[in-house]
C-alpha positions, 0 to 999 in steps of 0.5 A, spaced: 500 562 573 497 564 566 504 566 564 507 559 566 501 556 562 503 560 556 510 558 557 509 551 557 505 551 551 510 555 547 515 550 549 511 544 547 509 547 541 516 548 539 519 541 541 514 538 537 516 543 531 523 542 532 523 534 532 527 532 526 524 528 520 526 521 521 530 518 515 528 511 512 534 507 509 534 506 501 535 499 503 529 498 507 525 501 502 528 497 496 527 491 500 519 493 501 519 494 494 522 487 492 518 483 497 511 487 497 510 492 491 513 488 485 510 481 487 503 485 488 503 488 481 505 482 478 500 478 482 495 482 478 498 482 472 499 474 472 492 473 475 496 469 480 492 469 487 497 465 490 502 470 489 498 475 492 496 472 498 504 470 499 505 478 500 500 478 506 501 476 513 497 470 515 494 475 521 492 480 516 487 486 518 484 489 512 480 495 513 475 498 507 474 505 510 469 507 505 465 500 507 466 501 514 468 493 514 474 490 517 476 483 515 482 479 517 486 472 517 486 467 512 478 468 511 480 475 508 486 472 504 482 467 501 476 472 499 481 477 496 485 471 492 478 469 489 477 476 486 483 474 481 481 467 480 474 471 478 477 476 473 481 470 470 475 465 469 472 471 465 478 472 461 479 479 463 485 483 465 487 487 471 493 492 473 495 496 479 500 501 480 502 504 487 505 512 488 508 512 495 507 518 499 511 516 506 514 511 509 516 510 517 520 505 520 520 503 527 527 503 531 528 495 530 527 496 523 522 490 523 516 494 522 514 499 517 508 504 515 507 506 508 502 511 505 500 513 498 495 512 492 494 506 488 491 506 481 487 500 478 486 499 471 482 493 467 482 490 460 475 487 458 476 480 454 475 484 448 479 490 450 485 493 446 488 497 452 488 498 459 483 503 462 484 506 469 478 505 473 479 509 479 484 511 485 485 509 492 488 512 498 492 507 502 495 505 509 499 499 510 503 496 516 508 492 514 513 487 518 519 483 517 517 476 518 521 470 521 523 468 514 526 475 513 521 477 508 517 484 508 509 482 509 503 487 509 499 485 516 495 492 516 492 494 509 486 500 509 484 504 503 479 508 501 477 511 494 481 517 492 479 523 487 486 524 484 488 525 477 493 521 473 498 527 473 497 528 481 498 520 481 505 520 477 507 527 481 509 523 487 517 521 487 516 514 488 511 511 483 511 503 482 508 500 476 509 495 471 510 499 464 508 493 459 501 491 463 498 484 463 500 480 457 
């Protein structure tokens, strides 16, 4: 019996290690970049709360891991949009960049999951250049909605202790080089 149990365990382990990593098409990754990540960065640079809200599904679920908080829906989107309005009212500037670590897509190619890091920078009203304020590790669930646009329906993050060189070492880094104008 012990030999059978050991054999089954080895078979299960070898099966799990033998599974081939699924490939995600460049077309899907490009569409997500165009629909989500570019407008996300632009919304920060332009302090455009409407653009920021438009990349999120109306039934968004937002998990702030460090704060043990979950927010959702329109209430969260309005709260998040106000952040950019406050920065604008104070004459500040913000920027965000993303380093994508992994992408997975379901068989229907209508749901995706991405992980990675973001870099948050600010410029005070009297400042002359953007200053990195911190990094975070994120997980997002994305879905291809009825209008054929990818949107974030699940967003979770937590603070991350990484360096700029570690951030930039990722194969896929999205940033707007010029920063806010």
